[in-house]
Residue, then its C-alpha position, 0 to 999 in steps of 0.5 A: m119967695r125964698v129958698v134956702v138950698g142946700i149947696s154942697g160945692g158939687v154940680d147937682s146943688s150949683v145948678a139946682a141954685y141957679l135955676l131957682k135964681q132963674q125962676g125969680h126966687d129970692v135964693i140963698g146958699l147955705f153949706m153944711i159942715n158935718w164931719e170935722e177932721k184934717d185929712s185929705a178924704c174930708t173936702a169941706e174946705e175945697d167944697f167950700e171954696d167951690v161953693k163960694r165961687v158958684c154962689n158969686k158966680i150966680g149972684i145970690p149970698y151963702y153962709s155955711v153952718n156947722y152941724a158936725k155934733e149933730y150928725y156924730d150924735r144922729v148919724f154916725k152913732y147909729f152908723l157904729s152901733e149897726y156895723k157893731a151888730g153885723k149889719t150893714p146900714n145906710p148913713d146916707v137915708l139917716c143923714n136925709r132924715e136927721i140932717k138936710f131935712g132935720p136942723f138945715l130945714d130948721k136953720a132955713m126956717a130961721l133964715g126967713a126961708d118959705m122952702i128949702a131946696t136940694g139938688h136930689y133927683a126926686k119929685v114931690i107932688e102935693k095931692d088931696g093935701k098930702y105930699l108924695l114923693a115920686k121918681a125923678s124923670d132920670l130914672n138912672k139918677d133917681q135918688s127917692y130911695f135916700l129920701n124914704q123917711l122923710n115926713q109930710y112936714q118935712l117933704s111940704k118945705v123942700i122943692f127939687p129943681l132937678s126932678d125933671i132934668s137929666k144928669p147930662e143936661v144939668r152938667k150941660i147947663a153948669k158948662q154953659l155958665d161956666l161953674s168950676t163945679a161943671e167938670k166936677k165928680d160926683s161925690t161917692g163914700i161915706c154921707f159927709i166923711g168922703e171916699r177912704n180906705f173903709k177898712k182902716f177908717l172904722q178901725e179908729f172907731l170899732p176894736a177888730q174882733p177877728g175870727n174864724i171863716i167857715d164853709i157851710h160844713g163847718n169846716i175853718v177854711g180862713k181868717h176873718e179880720g172882723l165881721m163888720y168889715y164884711t157884706l153878704g155876697q161880697r167876693r172879694g178880700l177873703n184871702i181863701g182862694g187857693l183854698k186845697g179841696g175846693n172845686g175852683e169857683r170863687w168864694f163867697v159871703l154867706d151870712k154871719d154868725l154873731e154869737h161864736n164871730n164866724l164868718i160863713v163863705s160858701q164856694g160858688e153856690d149862689k143859690l144859698l144866698f137868695s130868700d124869699g122874703l124879709y121882714a122891715d122895722n121902723m117902717n116911715w109911711i108916705p103919705c099915710l099908712p095903707k088901708e089894706k093889710e096885705f098888697n102887691c107893689l114894686a121894692k128896691f132892697r138897694y140903690r140902683q137896684p131895678d124894682q121888684e115885684v113884692k107881696v106886703s103884709i102889714l104887721s103893725n104900724k111899723s112893721i112888715k113882712v114882704d114876700f118876694i114874687q122872685p127870690q132875690r140875692a144878698i138881701t142885707p139887715g141894716q139895709f133899707v126896703v123901699l116901696y114903690d106903687k107902679n106910678g112910680m110914687c115912694l110909699g115909703g120904706g124900713t130897715i131890713t131886720e131879717r131875710f127868709k126862706k120858704e120851706 
């Protein structure tokens, strides 16, 4: 079987390619360039050198493709619009749906691939003609959260070679093979853009609109540099710690008042950050829309969060209401709520639009 691997220059995709080669597949490495900028934050050239070394070492051909325009149009514009609207988007989720399983998948098929593969920690299970997305065996590294927007066709065409392997095992394999990526640290920062000063980076694309920081009583307690730079629950970087009349506890971001360009903060009252439920839209159901209009399941509202018990009410094919069994802290519009059953199967996910408190 011909398998085209999305090879990034990291240890996970390197070992994924090796394992597929060992299984006897006809493996091709394909490196994506999705951001073009001559600076130290975007490491595409360095990563491609690692790709060359890895592919030569394990004996597979490799190519590079440039999807910078597609990334900008399909992912980055959305990223900017969400920040402009005062939300906190998750570009990694969109990047998977729109790039890694979009143009990349098309290119792989054009190269005669039967399947594509990536270094994600997740599982695909075929059952009764449907493709299910499940958590990886290594729950500490499970990345099914980021794959919640994939459709049936995309899931039918992907292999996750690391589905049953732990991260320490992956590094051990890479060291045994003497791969150049064996000790390479995991990538962080914005998908394909890399680590950088986030505030400075956003300023290049969105004009900052400074405004007032106000407390829950409406008192002005400071100035903010632009609502887009702050997230709900944030405690650092507010620069109002020594305010007179305070109770000595730390300040945190409670909400954003877009209409008046105010950042709303509170001091020491974390309970104000908790909510009882949320609404979400743009739901992607895996493998299909549930028959029940109401059901209990588990959910994540951010990556690496432990599963939380919830009750889901389906409002339409694309929108849901989620009631929390236990109040949840800092539910953030723009992020994704991802639903799971008790066996770790991903039911689907959608974009959080608002949170609510019960009377």
